N, CA, C and O atoms as CSV, one atom per row, in Angstrom:
chain,resi,resn,atom,element,x,y,z
A,1,MET,N,N,0.889,-1.237,-0.280
A,1,MET,CA,C,-0.275,0.290,-0.407
A,1,MET,C,C,1.024,1.125,-0.012
A,1,MET,O,O,2.086,0.639,0.376
A,2,ASP,N,N,0.788,2.225,-0.154
A,2,ASP,CA,C,1.167,3.268,-0.149
A,2,ASP,C,C,0.708,4.281,0.808
A,2,ASP,O,O,-0.403,4.085,1.301
A,3,LEU,N,N,1.677,5.840,1.335
A,3,LEU,CA,C,1.180,6.340,2.619
A,3,LEU,C,C,0.603,6.904,2.691
A,3,LEU,O,O,0.598,7.482,3.778
A,4,TRP,N,N,-0.742,7.447,1.393
A,4,TRP,CA,C,-1.540,8.167,1.292
A,4,TRP,C,C,-3.056,7.305,1.736
A,4,TRP,O,O,-4.118,7.889,1.949
A,5,GLN,N,N,-2.866,5.860,1.809
A,5,GLN,CA,C,-3.632,5.215,1.944
A,5,GLN,C,C,-3.679,4.921,3.533
A,5,GLN,O,O,-4.816,4.730,3.962
A,6,LEU,N,N,-2.746,4.862,4.371
A,6,LEU,CA,C,-2.955,4.845,5.759
A,6,LEU,C,C,-4.349,5.516,6.675
A,6,LEU,O,O,-4.922,6.577,6.430
A,7,SER,N,N,-4.436,5.244,6.980
A,7,SER,CA,C,-5.695,5.865,7.858
A,7,SER,C,C,-5.158,6.817,9.089
A,7,SER,O,O,-4.041,6.664,9.582
A,8,LYS,N,N,-6.135,7.861,9.539
A,8,LYS,CA,C,-5.415,8.662,10.687
A,8,LYS,C,C,-5.843,7.465,11.734
A,8,LYS,O,O,-6.886,6.836,11.911
A,9,GLY,N,N,-4.113,7.449,12.544
A,9,GLY,CA,C,-4.474,6.864,13.850
A,9,GLY,C,C,-3.621,5.935,13.780
A,9,GLY,O,O,-3.194,5.454,14.829
A,10,LYS,N,N,-3.147,5.436,12.461
A,10,LYS,CA,C,-2.295,4.619,11.913
A,10,LYS,C,C,-1.285,4.524,12.000
A,10,LYS,O,O,-0.647,5.547,11.750
A,11,SER,N,N,-0.391,3.102,12.453
A,11,SER,CA,C,1.371,3.517,11.864
A,11,SER,C,C,1.587,1.940,11.227
A,11,SER,O,O,1.103,0.864,11.579
A,12,ALA,N,N,2.636,2.337,10.014
A,12,ALA,CA,C,3.037,1.559,8.935
A,12,ALA,C,C,4.803,1.798,9.197
A,12,ALA,O,O,5.333,2.504,10.055
A,13,VAL,N,N,5.641,0.713,7.847
A,13,VAL,CA,C,6.555,1.253,8.112
A,13,VAL,C,C,7.250,1.272,7.133
A,13,VAL,O,O,7.787,0.222,6.779
A,14,ILE,N,N,7.429,2.345,6.478
A,14,ILE,CA,C,8.524,1.982,5.296
A,14,ILE,C,C,8.950,1.822,4.606
A,14,ILE,O,O,10.104,2.222,4.765
A,15,LYS,N,N,8.742,1.193,3.223
A,15,LYS,CA,C,9.877,-0.042,2.360
A,15,LYS,C,C,10.180,0.572,1.174
A,15,LYS,O,O,10.995,0.039,0.421
A,16,SER,N,N,9.758,1.404,0.944
A,16,SER,CA,C,10.567,2.405,-0.299
A,16,SER,C,C,9.753,3.395,-1.160
A,16,SER,O,O,8.555,3.682,-1.167
A,17,LEU,N,N,10.920,3.864,-1.959
A,17,LEU,CA,C,10.550,5.518,-2.021
A,17,LEU,C,C,10.450,5.279,-3.792
A,17,LEU,O,O,11.519,5.158,-4.391
A,18,SER,N,N,9.400,5.231,-4.425
A,18,SER,CA,C,9.261,5.299,-5.676
A,18,SER,C,C,10.689,6.091,-6.805
A,18,SER,O,O,11.322,7.147,-6.788
A,19,ASP,N,N,10.663,5.096,-7.503
A,19,ASP,CA,C,11.688,5.761,-8.533
A,19,ASP,C,C,11.320,7.162,-9.452
A,19,ASP,O,O,11.956,7.952,-10.150
A,20,GLN,N,N,9.813,6.964,-8.992
A,20,GLN,CA,C,9.308,7.626,-10.418
A,20,GLN,C,C,9.930,9.552,-9.641
A,20,GLN,O,O,9.884,10.681,-10.129
A,21,LEU,N,N,10.401,9.044,-8.386
A,21,LEU,CA,C,10.848,10.824,-7.407
A,21,LEU,C,C,11.656,11.416,-7.979
A,21,LEU,O,O,12.231,10.940,-8.958
A,22,HIS,N,N,11.884,12.540,-7.531
A,22,HIS,CA,C,13.163,13.267,-8.643
A,22,HIS,C,C,13.733,12.849,-7.682
A,22,HIS,O,O,13.276,12.372,-6.643
A,23,GLN,N,N,15.234,13.099,-8.157
A,23,GLN,CA,C,16.485,13.186,-6.863
A,23,GLN,C,C,16.304,13.645,-5.667
A,23,GLN,O,O,16.406,12.968,-4.644
A,24,ASP,N,N,15.823,15.674,-5.759
A,24,ASP,CA,C,15.877,16.009,-5.355
A,24,ASP,C,C,15.119,16.170,-3.739
A,24,ASP,O,O,15.347,16.536,-2.587
A,25,GLN,N,N,14.212,15.678,-4.508
A,25,GLN,CA,C,12.263,15.016,-3.547
A,25,GLN,C,C,12.812,13.810,-2.701
A,25,GLN,O,O,12.756,13.774,-1.471
A,26,VAL,N,N,13.346,12.833,-3.494
A,26,VAL,CA,C,13.809,11.785,-2.205
A,26,VAL,C,C,14.926,12.601,-1.324
A,26,VAL,O,O,14.904,12.741,-0.101
A,27,ARG,N,N,15.569,12.932,-1.922
A,27,ARG,CA,C,17.227,13.026,-1.061
A,27,ARG,C,C,16.442,14.504,0.248
A,27,ARG,O,O,17.183,14.841,1.172
A,28,ARG,N,N,15.416,14.999,0.168
A,28,ARG,CA,C,14.942,15.274,0.700
A,28,ARG,C,C,13.738,14.533,1.767
A,28,ARG,O,O,13.421,14.767,2.934
A,29,LEU,N,N,13.356,13.743,0.959
A,29,LEU,CA,C,12.232,12.652,1.898
A,29,LEU,C,C,13.140,11.987,2.922
A,29,LEU,O,O,12.920,11.749,4.110
A,30,LEU,N,N,14.376,11.709,2.064
A,30,LEU,CA,C,15.362,10.920,3.919
A,30,LEU,C,C,15.312,11.782,4.278
A,30,LEU,O,O,14.173,12.180,4.033
A,31,GLU,N,N,16.326,13.171,5.261
A,31,GLU,CA,C,16.712,14.181,5.611
A,31,GLU,C,C,14.782,14.206,6.850
A,31,GLU,O,O,14.876,14.219,8.077
A,32,LEU,N,N,14.061,14.206,6.490
A,32,LEU,CA,C,13.040,14.227,7.265
A,32,LEU,C,C,12.488,13.542,7.861
A,32,LEU,O,O,11.478,13.669,8.553
A,33,GLY,N,N,13.749,11.935,7.413
A,33,GLY,CA,C,13.661,10.744,8.070
A,33,GLY,C,C,12.293,9.452,7.501
A,33,GLY,O,O,11.973,8.426,8.101
A,34,PHE,N,N,11.616,10.092,5.917
A,34,PHE,CA,C,10.866,9.076,5.261
A,34,PHE,C,C,11.917,8.023,4.941
A,34,PHE,O,O,11.524,7.785,3.799
A,35,GLU,N,N,12.685,7.430,5.060
A,35,GLU,CA,C,13.407,6.385,4.690
A,35,GLU,C,C,12.975,4.568,5.136
A,35,GLU,O,O,12.209,4.401,6.085
A,36,PRO,N,N,13.424,3.564,4.522
A,36,PRO,CA,C,12.863,2.583,4.795
A,36,PRO,C,C,13.284,1.498,6.016
A,36,PRO,O,O,14.442,1.120,6.190
A,37,GLY,N,N,12.414,1.171,6.631
A,37,GLY,CA,C,12.609,0.692,7.829
A,37,GLY,C,C,12.156,1.520,9.402
A,37,GLY,O,O,12.207,1.129,10.568
A,38,GLU,N,N,11.543,3.307,8.538
A,38,GLU,CA,C,10.702,3.994,9.311
A,38,GLU,C,C,9.824,3.531,9.810
A,38,GLU,O,O,8.945,3.019,9.117
A,39,THR,N,N,9.713,3.545,11.661
A,39,THR,CA,C,8.276,3.970,11.284
A,39,THR,C,C,7.657,4.936,11.871
A,39,THR,O,O,7.943,5.527,12.913
A,40,ILE,N,N,6.110,5.178,10.590
A,40,ILE,CA,C,5.020,6.556,10.497
A,40,ILE,C,C,4.160,6.190,11.018
A,40,ILE,O,O,3.613,5.088,11.048
A,41,HIS,N,N,3.857,7.654,11.753
A,41,HIS,CA,C,2.340,7.408,11.847
A,41,HIS,C,C,1.336,9.060,11.040
A,41,HIS,O,O,1.653,10.226,10.805
A,42,CYS,N,N,0.235,8.326,10.896
A,42,CYS,CA,C,-0.433,9.076,10.574
A,42,CYS,C,C,-1.120,10.276,11.212
A,42,CYS,O,O,-2.293,10.165,11.568
A,43,GLU,N,N,-0.464,11.399,11.373
A,43,GLU,CA,C,-1.696,12.580,12.401
A,43,GLU,C,C,-2.712,13.187,12.080
A,43,GLU,O,O,-3.632,13.212,12.898
A,44,GLN,N,N,-2.876,13.903,10.721
A,44,GLN,CA,C,-4.327,14.446,10.797
A,44,GLN,C,C,-4.682,14.134,9.101
A,44,GLN,O,O,-3.899,14.474,8.215
A,45,GLN,N,N,-5.625,13.629,8.904
A,45,GLN,CA,C,-5.569,14.000,7.407
A,45,GLN,C,C,-7.073,15.344,7.136
A,45,GLN,O,O,-8.095,15.543,7.794
A,46,MET,N,N,-6.515,16.013,5.859
A,46,MET,CA,C,-7.624,16.897,5.182
A,46,MET,C,C,-8.454,16.736,5.124
A,46,MET,O,O,-8.729,15.569,4.843
A,47,THR,N,N,-9.465,17.577,5.296
A,47,THR,CA,C,-10.963,17.489,4.585
A,47,THR,C,C,-10.213,17.911,2.790
A,47,THR,O,O,-9.178,18.551,2.605
A,48,LEU,N,N,-11.330,17.180,1.457
A,48,LEU,CA,C,-11.343,17.627,0.329
A,48,LEU,C,C,-9.748,16.639,-0.095
A,48,LEU,O,O,-9.524,16.630,-1.305
A,49,GLY,N,N,-8.963,16.055,0.566
A,49,GLY,CA,C,-7.903,16.194,-0.349
A,49,GLY,C,C,-6.596,16.596,0.007
A,49,GLY,O,O,-5.588,16.056,-0.448
A,50,GLY,N,N,-6.591,17.452,0.741
A,50,GLY,CA,C,-5.837,18.437,0.941
A,50,GLY,C,C,-4.459,17.557,1.796
A,50,GLY,O,O,-4.398,16.328,1.831
A,51,PRO,N,N,-3.767,18.177,2.227
A,51,PRO,CA,C,-1.681,17.806,2.725
A,51,PRO,C,C,-2.465,16.436,3.777
A,51,PRO,O,O,-3.647,16.101,3.847
A,52,ARG,N,N,-1.532,16.017,4.321
A,52,ARG,CA,C,-1.890,14.989,5.806
A,52,ARG,C,C,-0.824,15.348,6.202
A,52,ARG,O,O,-0.020,16.031,5.568
A,53,SER,N,N,-0.588,14.547,8.285
A,53,SER,CA,C,0.866,14.840,8.632
A,53,SER,C,C,0.752,13.899,8.827
A,53,SER,O,O,-0.333,13.348,9.011
A,54,PHE,N,N,1.870,13.364,8.856
A,54,PHE,CA,C,2.503,12.247,8.941
A,54,PHE,C,C,4.111,12.179,10.577
A,54,PHE,O,O,4.896,13.116,10.724
A,55,ARG,N,N,4.130,11.333,11.165
A,55,ARG,CA,C,4.918,12.135,12.433
A,55,ARG,C,C,6.475,10.574,12.249
A,55,ARG,O,O,6.003,9.447,12.099
A,56,THR,N,N,7.125,10.611,12.260
A,56,THR,CA,C,8.188,10.187,11.683
A,56,THR,C,C,9.471,11.045,13.467
A,56,THR,O,O,9.290,12.010,14.211
A,57,SER,N,N,10.565,10.013,13.371
A,57,SER,CA,C,10.480,9.632,14.309
A,57,SER,C,C,12.099,11.116,14.145
A,57,SER,O,O,13.255,11.162,14.567
A,58,SER,N,N,11.561,11.679,13.636
A,58,SER,CA,C,12.151,12.972,13.336
A,58,SER,C,C,11.477,15.071,13.452
A,58,SER,O,O,11.865,16.239,13.457
A,59,GLY,N,N,10.167,14.104,13.523
A,59,GLY,CA,C,9.245,15.074,14.073
A,59,GLY,C,C,7.743,15.075,12.646
A,59,GLY,O,O,7.945,14.370,11.657
A,60,VAL,N,N,6.618,15.756,12.718
A,60,VAL,CA,C,5.185,15.294,12.388
A,60,VAL,C,C,5.793,16.854,11.094
A,60,VAL,O,O,6.351,17.856,11.543
A,61,PHE,N,N,5.534,16.685,9.770
A,61,PHE,CA,C,5.782,16.873,8.473
A,61,PHE,C,C,4.247,16.373,7.598
A,61,PHE,O,O,3.704,15.286,7.401
A,62,CYS,N,N,3.932,17.804,7.227
A,62,CYS,CA,C,2.728,17.163,5.619
A,62,CYS,C,C,3.523,16.772,4.274
A,62,CYS,O,O,4.646,16.638,3.787
A,63,LEU,N,N,2.292,16.695,4.050
A,63,LEU,CA,C,3.070,15.928,3.171
A,63,LEU,C,C,1.699,15.480,1.925
A,63,LEU,O,O,0.763,14.939,2.514
A,64,GLU,N,N,1.495,15.603,0.583
A,64,GLU,CA,C,0.994,16.376,-0.678
A,64,GLU,C,C,0.000,14.826,-0.977
A,64,GLU,O,O,0.487,13.915,-0.307
A,65,LYS,N,N,-0.883,14.493,-1.570
A,65,LYS,CA,C,-1.227,12.935,-2.284
A,65,LYS,C,C,-0.416,12.623,-2.547
A,65,LYS,O,O,0.054,11.719,-1.856
A,66,ASN,N,N,0.740,13.325,-4.259
A,66,ASN,CA,C,0.447,12.907,-4.703
A,66,ASN,C,C,2.626,12.184,-5.194
A,66,ASN,O,O,3.297,11.519,-5.983
A,67,ILE,N,N,2.682,13.188,-3.728
A,67,ILE,CA,C,4.595,12.684,-2.838
A,67,ILE,C,C,3.813,11.204,-2.159
A,67,ILE,O,O,3.985,10.026,-2.473
A,68,ALA,N,N,3.222,11.608,-1.480
A,68,ALA,CA,C,2.665,10.162,-0.366
A,68,ALA,C,C,2.338,9.118,-1.327
A,68,ALA,O,O,2.642,7.952,-1.576
A,69,HIS,N,N,1.973,9.570,-1.535
A,69,HIS,CA,C,1.554,8.132,-3.297
A,69,HIS,C,C,2.900,7.689,-3.647
A,69,HIS,O,O,2.931,6.657,-4.318
A,70,SER,N,N,3.772,8.106,-3.417
A,70,SER,CA,C,5.014,7.591,-3.652
A,70,SER,C,C,6.189,6.942,-3.115
A,70,SER,O,O,7.353,6.845,-3.504
A,71,ILE,N,N,5.347,6.395,-1.791
A,71,ILE,CA,C,6.050,6.379,-0.860
A,71,ILE,C,C,5.415,5.001,-0.469
A,71,ILE,O,O,4.242,5.248,-0.188
A,72,THR,N,N,5.726,3.294,-0.286
A,72,THR,CA,C,5.155,2.488,-0.188
A,72,THR,C,C,5.440,1.647,1.495
A,72,THR,O,O,6.451,1.125,1.967
A,73,VAL,N,N,4.288,1.798,1.947
A,73,VAL,CA,C,4.688,1.366,3.355
A,73,VAL,C,C,3.895,-0.200,3.845
A,73,VAL,O,O,2.747,-0.432,3.464
A,74,GLU,N,N,4.457,-0.925,4.482
A,74,GLU,CA,C,3.639,-2.020,5.304
A,74,GLU,C,C,2.858,-1.871,6.448
A,74,GLU,O,O,3.405,-1.682,7.534
A,75,LYS,N,N,1.413,-1.945,6.320
A,75,LYS,CA,C,1.248,-1.700,8.444
A,75,LYS,C,C,1.856,-2.058,8.723
A,75,LYS,O,O,2.736,-2.588,8.044
A,76,GLU,N,N,1.780,-1.995,10.334
A,76,GLU,CA,C,2.901,-2.863,12.013
A,76,GLU,C,C,1.260,-3.624,12.081
A,76,GLU,O,O,0.111,-3.210,11.927
A,77,SER,N,N,2.029,-5.217,12.464
A,77,SER,CA,C,1.088,-6.072,13.218
A,77,SER,C,C,0.838,-5.911,14.529
A,77,SER,O,O,0.042,-6.656,15.101
C-alpha cells in the first residue's frame, strides 16, 4: 500500500520510495526521516484531499497526495 492509504491514527513501516520521484525530492524525504525501515504514523487527514500530517522519529510533516502516493509502506501488525 502507499502512504496516502494509511488511515488517521494508524502506523506503518516505510518499505521504499518510488523511482518516479525526482532525486531532490528523495533527498529531502530522507532528510525528514522518510526512509525505508522507519515507522511512520498518520497524525491528521485534511478534508477534500488536502495534505496529511505524518510523524516520523524526526518530527511531524505534511505531505501532499502525489508525494505520499510515491512512498510504499506496510502496516504494522
